[in-house]
C-alpha positions in Angstrom: 11.9 -14.2 11.6 10.7 -14.0 15.2 7.3 -13.0 16.4 8.6 -9.7 17.7 10.1 -8.9 14.2 6.8 -9.8 12.6 4.9 -7.6 15.0 7.3 -4.7 14.3 6.9 -5.2 10.6 3.1 -5.2 10.9 3.2 -2.0 12.8 5.4 -0.4 10.2 3.2 -1.6 7.3 0.0 -0.4 9.0 1.5 2.9 9.7 2.7 3.2 6.1 -0.7 2.1 4.8 -2.5 4.6 7.0 -0.3 7.5 6.0 -0.6 6.6 2.3 -4.3 6.1 2.3 -5.5 8.8 4.8 -6.7 11.9 3.1 -5.1 15.2 4.0 -7.2 17.9 5.5 -6.9 21.4 4.1 -7.4 24.4 6.3 -11.1 25.3 6.0 -11.6 22.5 3.5 -12.6 18.9 3.4 -13.6 17.1 6.5 -13.7 13.5 7.5 -17.4 13.1 6.6 -16.5 13.1 2.9 -14.4 10.0 3.1 -16.4 6.7 2.6 -16.0 3.2 1.5 -14.5 -0.1 2.8 -11.1 -1.1 3.8 -10.4 -4.8 4.1 -7.5 -5.9 6.4 -6.0 -9.3 6.1 -3.1 -11.0 7.8 -2.0 -13.5 10.4 -3.5 -13.9 13.8 -0.4 -12.4 15.3 -1.1 -8.9 13.9 -4.8 -9.1 14.5 -4.8 -7.1 17.8 -2.7 -4.3 16.1 -4.9 -4.2 13.1 -8.1 -4.1 15.2 -6.8 -1.3 17.3 -5.7 0.8 14.3 -9.1 0.1 12.6 -11.0 1.3 15.7 -9.1 4.5 15.9 -9.4 5.1 12.1 -13.2 4.6 12.3 -13.4 7.2 15.1 -11.9 9.7 12.7 -13.8 8.5 9.6 -17.1 7.0 10.6 -18.3 6.6 7.0 -15.5 4.1 6.3 -16.1 0.5 7.1 -13.0 -1.5 8.1 -13.2 -5.3 8.0 
């Protein structure tokens, strides 16, 4: 598998993980301040830049969640 294929797979997995784990907001309901905890990301150095960018954007939406 080439590096490009690995990168595409990583993006797909991060997207799937994010959509599976992200809470849904209901109209007039729960906000991002209710979500808390820790998410640990692990993987190869080739996907680190992608994981880091996704983690930074996630933490902007959910500041009470620590992503390592």
